Structure formats: C-alpha cells, structure tokens
N, C-alpha and C positions, 0 to 999 in steps of 0.2 A: 334480157334478165342480167341483173347485176350479181356479182360475186365478190367476196372479200379480196380475192387476188385481182380481180380487175379494177376495183376501187383503190387498191395499193397501186398498182402500176400507173394507172391514170391520174390519180390525184395525191394519194396518201405520201408517196415518197417525194413529192415535190411540195408538200405542205401547202397546195393549193386551197384557195377559199371557194367554197361550192354552195349552191343552193339545192337542197334535196327536197323532192316530193314524195310522198308517200301514197301507197294503195289506201283507197278508202276501206275502213273498218279493221286497218291494222292495228297492232298494239301502239305503234309509233304514232299513226294518225290520231288515235284516241287520246293520247298523252301528251304529244307535243304539238300537233297540228297539222294543217294540209302540207306546210313546208316549212323549212328552218334553213337559215344560212350560217355557215360557220367552217370548221376545218375537222376532218377525220384525223383522229389521234390513234396511231398504232403504238402501243405501249410495249416497250421492251422487244422492238423488232430490229434485228441487225441489218442496217441499210445496205451493207456489202453482201450479204447473204441471207436475204430475208425468208424467213418460214412463216407463211400466212396461215393461220387456223381458220377454215371455212365455217366452223361450227359456232364460233364466237362473236357476240355482237360487237361493233366497232364503237368505242368510245368517241363522242363528238362534242367538240367545244363550240357553244353557240356564241356567235360574235355579232348577233342581231340585237339592235337596242331600239326601242324598249322590247323587252321579251319576258313572258312570265316565268318566274323563278322556278316553279314546279317543273315547268316543262325543260327547263335548262338543266336542273338535277336529274331529271329522268334521261335526257340525252347522254349526260357524262356518266352517271353511275350505272344505269341500265344499258346504255348504248344502242346502237342501231343495227338491225339485222339487214343484211343485204337483199333477202327476199321481200322486205317490206317496201322497197324503194322502187316507185314507178319511173323517176326521171331525175338525173343529175345535171345541173348546169354549172359551168366554171367559166368566168371572164378571164381568170388567170390562165386556164388551159388554152383559150383562144389567143390570148395575148403572146403565149409562149409555145404556139402549136407545134414548132420543131422542138421535141422535147429535150430538155437540157440535161447535161450531166450534173448531178446534184453536188459535185464538188467544185463545179465552176460556178462564177459570179452569175446572178440573175440578169436579165435584160429587161430593159424599160422601152416603152414606145419612145421614138424620137419625134421630137418637133420638127415641123415643116419649116425650113427657113426660105425667105424670099428676099431677093436682093432688088433693090429700087435704084433706078439710075438717076439720082441727082448729083450735081456737081459738088465737090466736096465743101467748098466754101458757102455755098447756098444752103446746102443742108446742115452744116454746123451752125451758122448764125440763126437759122430759121428754128431748128430744134432747141437751141439755147434760150431764145426769146419765148417759144411756146412753153418751155419748162418754167422760166422765170414768171410768166404770167399765170401759170398754173399754181406755183407756191404762192404768189401774191393773193389770189382769189382764196386758196386754201386757208391761208392764215386769216383772212378777213371773215371766213367763215368758222373761226375758232378751231381750225385744225392743228393738230400737233405735228411738228416735223422732228425727225430724229437729229442726232449730232451731224451725221453725215450730209444730210438735206440742209440744215442750217448753214453749214460751211459752204456748200456748193450754192445755195441761194444768195449768201452774201457775196461771194465770188461773182456771180452773174450781175448782181445789183452794181457792183463796183465798176464792172465792165460795161454794162449797157444802160444803166439808169443812175448813174452816180449823182445827177442833179436831184434825185428824190430821196437821198440819204440824209436823215436828220440826225441830231444829237442822240436821240433816244434809240435810233436804229443801230448807229455805230457802237453804243454801250451795250446793246443786247446781242448783236450778231458779228460785229467786226473787231473790236478792240480786245486785246489781252490786257486786262486792267493792270497786272502786276507790272508789266513793263511799258504800258501805254503805247503798244505798236499793234499793228494789225496781226491777227493771229496767224501763226505759220500755216495752219490748216486752210484757212481762207486763201492765202497766197498760192498754197500749193494747187488747189482747185483752179484758181485764176490761170495759173501756169498751165495747168493739164488740159483745161477744157476751153480756153480762149486764145486769142493771139497776144495775150499780156506778155510783155518783154521783161526778162529779169537780168541783172548783170551777172556776170560769172560768179561773183562772190555771193550774191544773194541767192543764186540757184544752189550753189553748193550748200550754203547754210540750211535752206529749207529742205533740200533732200536729206542732208545728214540728220536734222530733226525727225523727219518721216522715218528714215531708216531706224533710228534709235528707239522711236516709239513702237514701231512695229515688231522689231526683234526683241524689245522689252517684253511685249505681250507673250512672244514664244518663250522666253526665259522664265516667264511667270509659269506657263504651263508646264514646262519641263524642270521645275525646281526640284533640285535634289539629284538630278542625273548628272554623274561626272562626265567631264569632257572626253575622257578616254572611252567612256561607253557610247557617246553620241557619234564619235568619228571611228568606232571600231569597224572592222571589216563587214560585219553583220548590218551595222546600222548607218553606215555613212551616207548611202544614197537616200535613205528614208530622212536622215536628218537634213540633207539638202533639200528634199522635197518640202519638208516643213518650212525651212527658211524661204524658199521660193513662194510657198503659199502665203506666209507673214507678209512678205514684201509686195506681192502683186495682186492679191485678192482684193476685190472691190466689192463693197456692201451690196447684197441682193435684197431687194425689197419685194416682198410677196402680196403685200396688201397696204395701202395707204390709210384707210379709214375702216376700223382702227388699225394703227400700225402693226405690222409684222413683218420682221426683217432679221436677216443674219449678217451681222458684221465680222470683221476679222478677229476679233476676240472670241466670238462665238464658234466660227469655223474652226479655229485652231483648237478650242476645247474638245469639239467633237471629233475632228481627225486624229489629234494625238491620243485619244482614248478609245475610238472604236472603229477607225479605218484599219483594215485587215494588216497591212504593213507598216504603216506609221505608228500604230500603238505598240509595236515591239520595242521601241527606244525605251518606254517607261512602264508599260503595262504588257509584258511579253505572254503572260498566262492569264492575267486578271482582265476584267471588262469583256462584254459581249462585243461581237465585231459584226459590221454589215456584210452581208453576202452579195454586195454589188461592188462592181469596181470604184476606186476612189472618185473617178470623174463623173460618176453617176449619183453620187450622194446628194448634191444639191437638186439635181433633176428629180430625185427621188422625193425630196422635200415638196418640190412643186407639183408632184402628183398627189401627194397627201394633203397639202394646203388647197384643197380644192373648194368649189362653191358651197358644198355643204358644210365643210370645216369652218369657212369663213362666216357663214351665217350663224353657226351655233358659237363661234368665239365673240361675235358681234353681241349677241344676246348675253354672253356672260359678262363681257366688258361693261355692259350697260347696267347690270345688277351688281358688279364687283368691280368698279373702275379702278381700284387700288390694290388688287390682289394679283399675286403671280398665278399663271394658268398652267395646269399639268393634266395631260390627258393620254390614255392608252389608245391606240388606233390600230386596227387591222388593215393590212394592205399587202396583196400578192402573196398570200400565204405565210406572212409573218405579222408579228405585233410589234409596235413601236411606242415608246415613251417620248413626248414632246413636252418641252417646258419653254414658257413665254413670260418674260419678266412684265411688270405692270407697265413698263414704257414700251413693250412690244418686241424686245429683242429675243430671239430664240437662243436661249442659253443651256438647253438640254436636248438631245435628239439621239436616240440609240435604239436598237433591236432588244427585245426582251428575250 
C-alpha cells in the first residue's frame, strides 16, 4: 500500500519520473486511465524539513505525449490519492538506486569504454581514410556537412587524395577567397590529424589564429563583464575553466543525417549561462543551472538525443527544413529546453 510519505521519500524529493498504475474503478482510473507517466509535484513542501499531509491528493504533472488534455487537467488540479495507486515504476529510481543527496549533482549511467590494440600508425591512417570515404559518399548523396566537417574533409583530401582536387573543390572547401590562401582551419586540421609538417612560423601563425578565434567566442559570451570581475578571487578558477573550454573543446556530433551537433560557440553559450559554477561570472543569480556536474552536461545531451528524439527531429526537419527547432524534454526527473538551428547546431540547452 502506498502513502504520501512513502511517495515523497522514494520519488517526490528526487523529482523522479514515474509511471503510476491505478486500481480498477478508482476515481483516477476512470478519469486518467489505467496508467500515466509524469512527476509527483509536492507544492509548498520544505525539502529540508518536509511535513507531508496524508489526506491531500498529490498534484501530478503528466509528461506523457500524446495524452488526453482532460486527463492531464484532472491529474494536476484534482491530484492523485495514494490509496488509488496499485503500482509505481521509476526507471530513474533504478538508475539512482543508491539514493542521492538532493543537494548533490545527479549521476548518469556511464558509457562502456573498450580499448582496441591497433598500432598507432595503422589506426590513424585507416580511420582517416574511412572517414574521408564516408564524407565523399555522404556528399554524393546530397548530405550536408557542418563547418567543422568541411574543414576536416578538406584537410584529409589534401593529405590523402590531392590528385582528385579540382578548381571547384578548391573554391568550395579549401581556399580563403579574401587572401587566396588555404583556410587556416583546414591547415589546422591537417596539422592536427595527419603527419603534415608545418614550419615553426606557419605553426605559430595558425595556432595564433585558432586561439584568437576561440577566445573571441568567449569574449562575445562574457561581453560586459569587467576584467576585475573575471579574475576576482571568487571567479578566477571559473574564468580559467571557460578559457580552457574555449581552447580545447572539439565539436561533438550527435547525428549526421539530419545534422545535430554542439560546437565551441554552443557549449560556451550553455556553460557560461547554466553550468552551476561557471555561470557565476556573468549570471550569479539569474539563469537556471544544471544539477549535474559540468563534465556530465555533454553526456546528459547524449542521453536526451536518443533514438526517439532523432526520429521525431527527422520528421520535423522533413516538414520544416528551414526552421529552428525547439522542444521541452523530460529526463531523469527534470525538464529541459533544447534549441537546434536550421543547420543543426545546438544553440540552446538548459533546465527549466
């Protein structure tokens, strides 16, 4: 038998998403249905010293889609009586079976890492050639490459298939038309991913352009924050972390067709505004913050951009190829807003 106190202790205080089944012929069964998925919402409960009223139905936010609007309204306005519940299942509870302190960051399932014993040289060339052939086939099928992939593709072509490069390819992928030289980004990837040699001066020039571009994106994000605030005792380590992120983050591609990716501009926008520590530089009291550690935010995105998400996104892009995509998504007891540009770039991601 379920009680309000039991529901609070096991699900409510952790904001776990649950699937609730009802006793047949109960009021909830008749008005909501056999079962419903969402979050128990305990209004005006002090989390540090909760006093749970056993006589009141618990408000329930339905996060199941599609779902009958009248049933949603009943679950929220009338609430759910614990005595009407036959069973509660929560995948969130299973994932976090060691009950966490609600003041500590949530945990995510970790991916399994496998190490393969290839020699470094064989592995690098083989993987580069496979990637190069993939890009060629993808473009032949009218696929769309993001800027990061365009630069990487051009660098691999220069290194491995230079005899196939014609004038139109140079114009589209390789040359900076303003100065009639190879784009510094292409040279950077060529230097980074292949055994291409640069002179000391060339290397210094390219790395200088890379650093200026990356730090320029951070400056854009922190515009208006005085230098003395950035390097203050409270913010200096956070500012250093943002600079490291700007300089070393590499674009994460979640889906190739249609494109969904997070580049350095996107991650700086997200972290500087919503990561619990880094947001303190510009938004100490404004903006919602993630209740995961900073190192887990990209992993969180990987969990959210799952097979079902990609399937729905593909359908949207087919019907609206030139529109920005925005959606609210429930995950692990929270709701998130995600925004994706028409090109596939994640430019908004935060907890509601």
